[in-house]
C-alpha positions in Angstrom: 14.1 -36.4 68.0 11.2 -37.2 65.7 10.9 -33.5 64.7 14.6 -33.4 63.8 14.2 -36.5 61.6 11.1 -35.0 59.9 13.0 -31.8 59.1 15.9 -33.8 57.7 13.6 -35.7 55.4 12.0 -32.5 54.2 15.3 -30.9 53.6 16.5 -33.9 51.5 13.2 -33.9 49.6 13.5 -30.2 48.8 17.2 -30.7 47.7 16.2 -33.5 45.4 13.3 -31.5 44.0 15.7 -28.5 43.4 18.3 -30.7 41.7 15.6 -32.3 39.5 14.3 -28.9 38.5 17.7 -27.6 37.5 18.4 -30.7 35.5 15.1 -30.5 33.7 15.6 -26.8 33.0 19.1 -27.4 31.6 17.9 -30.2 29.4 15.0 -28.2 28.2 17.2 -25.3 27.4 19.6 -27.5 25.4 16.9 -28.6 23.0 15.1 -25.4 22.2 15.1 -25.1 18.4 13.4 -23.3 15.5 12.9 -24.5 12.0 15.2 -23.2 9.3 12.8 -21.2 7.0 13.3 -19.1 3.9 12.5 -15.4 4.2 12.7 -12.2 2.0 14.4 -9.2 3.5 14.8 -5.7 2.1 17.6 -3.4 3.0 15.9 0.0 2.9 16.8 3.7 3.3 14.0 5.8 4.7 13.9 9.2 3.0 11.7 12.3 3.0 10.8 14.2 -0.1 7.9 15.2 -2.3 6.2 14.4 -5.7 6.8 16.6 -8.7 4.4 16.6 -11.6 3.9 18.8 -14.7 0.6 20.4 -13.8 -1.4 23.5 -14.5 -4.0 24.8 -12.0 -7.7 25.2 -12.8 -9.3 28.2 -11.2 -12.9 28.7 -10.1 -14.6 31.2 -8.0 -13.3 31.8 -4.5 -15.6 31.1 -1.4 -17.8 28.7 -3.4 -18.9 25.2 -2.7 -17.9 22.7 -5.4 -19.3 19.4 -6.7 -16.9 17.6 -9.0 -18.0 16.1 -12.3 -14.6 14.6 -13.2 -13.0 11.8 -11.2 -9.4 12.0 -9.9 -7.1 10.9 -12.6 -9.7 11.0 -15.4 -8.5 11.9 -18.8 -10.1 15.1 -20.0 -10.1 17.3 -23.1 -10.4 21.0 -23.5 -14.0 22.0 -22.7 -14.6 19.0 -20.4 -16.8 19.9 -17.4 -14.7 19.4 -14.3 -16.9 20.8 -11.5 -19.9 23.0 -10.7 -19.6 25.8 -8.1 -22.5 27.0 -5.9 -23.1 30.0 -3.6 -24.0 27.7 -0.7 -23.2 24.2 0.6 -26.9 23.3 0.6 -27.1 24.0 -3.1 -24.0 21.9 -3.8 -25.5 19.1 -1.7 -28.8 19.3 -3.7 -26.8 19.1 -6.9 -24.9 16.0 -5.7 -28.2 14.3 -4.6 -29.8 15.1 -7.9 -27.0 13.5 -9.9 -27.2 10.4 -7.8 -31.0 10.3 -8.2 -30.7 10.7 -12.0 -28.6 7.5 -12.0 -31.2 5.7 -9.8 -34.0 6.7 -12.1 -32.1 5.6 -15.2 -31.4 2.2 -13.6 -35.0 1.7 -12.4 -36.4 2.6 -15.9 -34.0 0.1 -17.5 -35.1 -2.5 -14.9 -38.7 -1.8 -15.8 -38.0 -2.5 -19.4 -36.0 -5.6 -18.6 -38.8 -7.0 -16.5 -41.4 -6.5 -19.2 -39.2 -8.3 -21.7 -37.8 -10.9 -19.3 -37.7 -14.6 -20.2 -37.7 -16.1 -16.8 -34.5 -14.5 -15.6 -32.0 -16.2 -18.0 -31.3 -13.0 -20.0 -30.8 -11.1 -16.8 -28.5 -13.7 -15.3 -26.3 -13.5 -18.4 -26.3 -9.7 -18.3 -25.3 -9.7 -14.6 -22.4 -12.2 -15.2 -21.2 -10.2 -18.3 -21.3 -6.8 -16.5 -19.5 -8.3 -13.4 -16.7 -9.5 -15.7 -16.5 -6.2 -17.5 -16.5 -4.1 -14.2 -13.9 -6.4 -12.6 -11.6 -6.0 -15.6 -11.8 -2.2 -15.6 -11.1 -2.0 -11.9 -8.2 -4.4 -12.1 -6.6 -2.2 -14.8 -7.2 0.9 -12.8 -9.7 2.5 -15.3 -12.1 3.7 -12.6 -13.3 6.6 -14.7 -14.4 4.2 -17.5 -16.4 1.9 -15.2 -19.6 3.9 -15.1 -21.2 2.0 -18.0 -20.5 -1.4 -16.7 -21.5 -0.5 -13.2 -24.8 1.1 -14.5 -25.6 -2.0 -16.5 -24.9 -4.3 -13.6 -27.1 -2.3 -11.3 -29.9 -2.3 -13.8 -29.8 -6.0 -14.3 -29.7 -6.7 -10.5 -32.7 -4.4 -9.8 -34.7 -6.0 -12.6 -33.8 -9.5 -11.3 -35.1 -8.6 -7.9 -38.5 -7.4 -9.1 -41.2 -10.0 -10.1 -43.6 -9.2 -12.9 -46.5 -8.5 -10.5 -44.5 -5.6 -9.0 -44.5 -3.5 -12.2 -47.2 -1.3 -10.8 -45.1 -0.5 -7.7 -42.1 0.2 -9.9 -44.1 2.7 -12.0 -45.1 4.5 -8.8 -41.5 4.5 -7.5 -40.2 6.0 -10.8 -42.9 8.8 -10.6 -41.9 9.6 -7.0 -38.2 9.8 -7.9 -38.9 12.1 -10.8 -40.8 14.4 -8.6 -38.0 14.4 -6.0 -35.5 15.1 -8.8 -37.4 18.2 -9.9 -37.2 19.6 -6.4 -33.5 19.0 -6.1 -32.8 20.6 -9.4 -34.7 23.7 -8.3 -32.6 23.8 -5.1 -29.4 23.5 -7.1 -30.2 26.1 -9.7 -27.6 28.8 -10.4 -24.5 26.6 -10.4 -21.5 27.8 -12.5 -19.6 25.2 -14.5 -15.8 25.0 -14.4 -14.4 23.5 -17.6 -10.9 22.4 -18.6 -9.0 24.7 -20.9 -6.5 21.9 -22.0 -6.1 18.1 -22.4 -4.6 16.0 -19.7 -5.5 14.2 -16.5 -7.5 15.9 -13.8 -6.4 16.1 -10.2 -8.7 17.4 -7.5 -7.4 20.2 -5.4 -6.2 19.3 -1.9 -4.4 21.2 0.9 -1.0 20.7 -0.8 -0.2 21.4 -4.4 0.6 18.2 -6.4 3.9 20.0 -7.4 5.9 22.1 -4.9 8.2 23.1 -7.7 8.5 22.7 -11.5 10.4 19.9 -13.2 13.1 22.4 -14.2 13.4 23.7 -10.6 13.6 20.2 -9.3 16.9 19.6 -11.1 18.5 22.6 -9.3 17.5 21.7 -5.8 20.0 21.6 -3.0 19.5 19.5 0.2 18.6 22.6 2.2 16.2 23.9 -0.4 14.5 20.5 -0.7 14.0 20.3 3.1 12.6 23.9 3.1 10.0 22.9 0.4 9.1 19.8 2.4 8.4 22.0 5.4 6.4 24.4 3.3 4.4 21.6 1.9 3.5 20.1 5.3 2.2 23.5 6.4 0.5 24.4 3.2 -3.2 25.4 2.9 -5.4 24.9 0.0 -4.9 27.6 -2.7 -7.9 29.9 -2.8 -10.0 29.6 -5.9 -8.1 26.5 -7.2 -10.5 23.7 -8.2 -7.9 21.3 -9.3 -5.0 20.7 -11.7 -4.5 19.3 -15.2 -1.5 16.9 -15.3 0.1 16.6 -18.7 1.0 12.9 -18.4 0.8 10.1 -15.9 4.5 10.3 -15.3 5.6 11.8 -12.0 8.9 12.4 -10.1 9.8 11.9 -6.5 12.7 14.0 -5.2 14.3 13.3 -1.9 17.6 13.5 0.1 19.7 10.5 0.8 23.0 9.9 2.5 25.9 9.8 0.1 26.6 6.2 0.9 23.1 5.1 0.2 22.9 7.2 -3.0 26.1 5.7 -4.4 24.8 2.2 -3.5 21.9 2.7 -6.0 23.5 5.1 -8.5 23.7 3.6 -12.0 20.9 1.1 -11.6 18.1 1.1 -14.2 15.3 0.4 -11.8 14.6 0.3 -8.1 11.7 -0.5 -5.8 10.1 2.3 -3.8 7.7 1.9 -0.9 5.4 4.7 0.2 4.1 3.3 3.5 1.4 5.9 4.1 0.0 5.6 0.5 0.4 2.0 -0.7 1.2 -1.3 1.0 3.2 -2.9 -1.8 6.4 -1.7 -3.6 6.4 0.0 -7.0 9.2 0.0 -9.5 10.8 3.4 -10.5 13.7 4.6 -12.5 16.6 6.6 -11.1 16.4 9.8 -13.1 19.2 11.9 -11.5 21.6 11.9 -8.5 23.4 15.0 -7.5 26.1 15.0 -4.9 27.1 17.8 -2.6 30.3 18.1 -0.6 29.8 17.2 3.1 26.0 17.0 2.6 23.3 14.6 1.6 22.7 13.8 -2.0 19.6 14.8 -3.9 18.0 11.9 -5.8 15.2 12.0 -8.3 13.1 9.0 -9.2 10.7 8.8 -12.1 7.7 6.5 -12.5 4.4 6.1 -14.3 2.4 4.2 -11.7 -0.7 6.0 -10.7 -3.9 5.6 -8.7 -6.2 7.9 -6.7 -4.0 7.7 -3.6 -0.9 8.7 -5.5 -2.6 11.7 -7.0 -3.3 13.1 -3.5 0.3 12.5 -2.5 2.6 15.6 -1.9 5.2 15.5 0.8 5.7 11.8 1.6 8.1 9.4 3.4 9.6 6.9 1.1 11.5 3.6 1.8 14.1 3.1 -1.0 14.9 -0.6 -1.3 18.7 -0.7 -1.8 18.8 -4.5 -2.0 16.6 -7.5 -1.5 17.9 -10.7 0.1 16.5 -14.2 0.2 17.7 -17.0 2.5 17.3 -18.7 5.9 16.8 -16.4 8.8 19.1 -17.1 11.7 18.7 -15.4 15.1 21.9 -13.8 16.4 21.9 -16.0 19.5 22.0 -19.2 17.4 25.3 -18.2 15.7 28.5 -19.8 17.0 32.2 -20.1 16.0 33.9 -23.5 16.1 37.6 -24.2 17.0 38.6 -23.7 13.3 37.2 -20.2 13.4 34.2 -21.0 11.2 30.8 -19.5 11.8 27.8 -21.7 11.9 24.9 -23.1 13.9 24.1 -26.2 15.8 21.3 -28.3 14.4 19.5 -31.1 16.2 19.5 -34.2 14.0 17.4 -36.8 15.8 19.1 -36.8 19.2 22.5 -35.6 18.1 23.9 -32.1 17.6 25.6 -31.2 14.3 27.6 -28.0 13.6 26.8 -26.6 10.2 28.8 -23.8 8.8 27.0 -20.9 7.1 27.7 -18.0 4.8 25.5 -15.0 5.5 24.5 -12.5 2.8 22.9 -9.9 5.1 23.3 -8.9 8.7 20.4 -7.2 10.6 20.3 -6.0 14.2 19.1 -9.3 15.6 19.4 -11.8 12.8 21.4 -13.0 9.8 20.3 -14.2 6.4 22.3 -17.2 5.1 22.1 -19.1 1.8 20.6 -22.6 2.1 22.9 -25.5 1.2 22.1 -27.8 -1.8 21.1 -30.5 0.6 20.9 -31.2 4.4 24.1 -33.2 4.2 26.1 -30.3 2.7 25.1 -27.6 5.2 22.2 -25.7 6.6 19.0 -26.7 4.8 15.3 -25.9 4.9 13.5 -27.2 8.0 16.7 -28.1 9.8 16.2 -27.7 13.6 18.4 -24.8 14.6 19.4 -24.7 18.2 18.8 -21.2 19.6 19.4 -21.9 23.3 21.6 -24.3 25.2 24.6 -24.8 27.4 27.9 -26.5 26.6 26.9 -27.2 23.0 29.3 -29.5 21.1 29.1 -31.3 17.8 28.2 -34.9 18.4 26.5 -34.3 21.7 23.6 -36.6 22.3 20.5 -34.9 23.8 18.4 -37.4 25.7 
């Protein structure tokens, strides 16, 4: 008898525990909320295409090792030395080390002069600050090829600042040792042949794929099938034998791609549009729509034109591009939070203190799992910033009190 009573007590206790758990779970589910926050969303069309630039190849000797003298994107004139070619990789490496050592020697000599004329470090401190500002400004504006002077001056001032006056003797010995090493490197790099530019423009170093798979004129005659064929050729291309680099006439470039007719018509006629090249640059760049050609029962061919440039873009050939058709700003609402009231209006339940409110919304964009809605002018007029949006609950009703 006692055993039966014990089992009955345990059964009742278990039932009470289960009921309590269910009640707690339901109450917890009713009050699960998120804050109403503003977000920026972009409606993109992912395309594949390639860059087109007005370029002329610069040829050197085949089966040679090269060391470049001009930087990617550097403005050059006719006769500018672009590279030096060598019969062996060892000779090319010796040439590279010699040029680097020449810079070190120049910096160390300048440091030696600065130390002898130093006034306790004040002049050097001013020089370091001035050169840092100059270098930062050049890099910020993208003028990498014009930064050598500022970088050299900064290096010289820093080296000089690190050496006390009593180390002048050690510095003299260091300069002598570097000069001796430079003579040996120059001897090892003897016999190099200079490759010079035969025109003015901007230099692009040669890579596996040409910076232009077709001319600007040919670009305007492309069909979708021909464009896809050129993309495939570009992905499988090998570096052209004997080509050292290219001279680009201007910084302006084109990007040509295929787009669905619907997406092309959505952007056709706009003066500017944002492009994102996810494998080159993290941020968007603004471009102009140069041309849109439609084909019956086929994708459209779209040409974009832009003047933005940096070292990564110069290496770009066949690339994936996200074309930003439209940008939307508003409050992000998860799909599971959206409800329809008895009047057929769409909205969300918000927790105001302990009471549920139903706030109608007007969405401007619909994604796969969320909506973007315009915020109201105030919390009393609709969904507003930092409202508590209910994303999970059972039997939700306006005016319900959540305890």
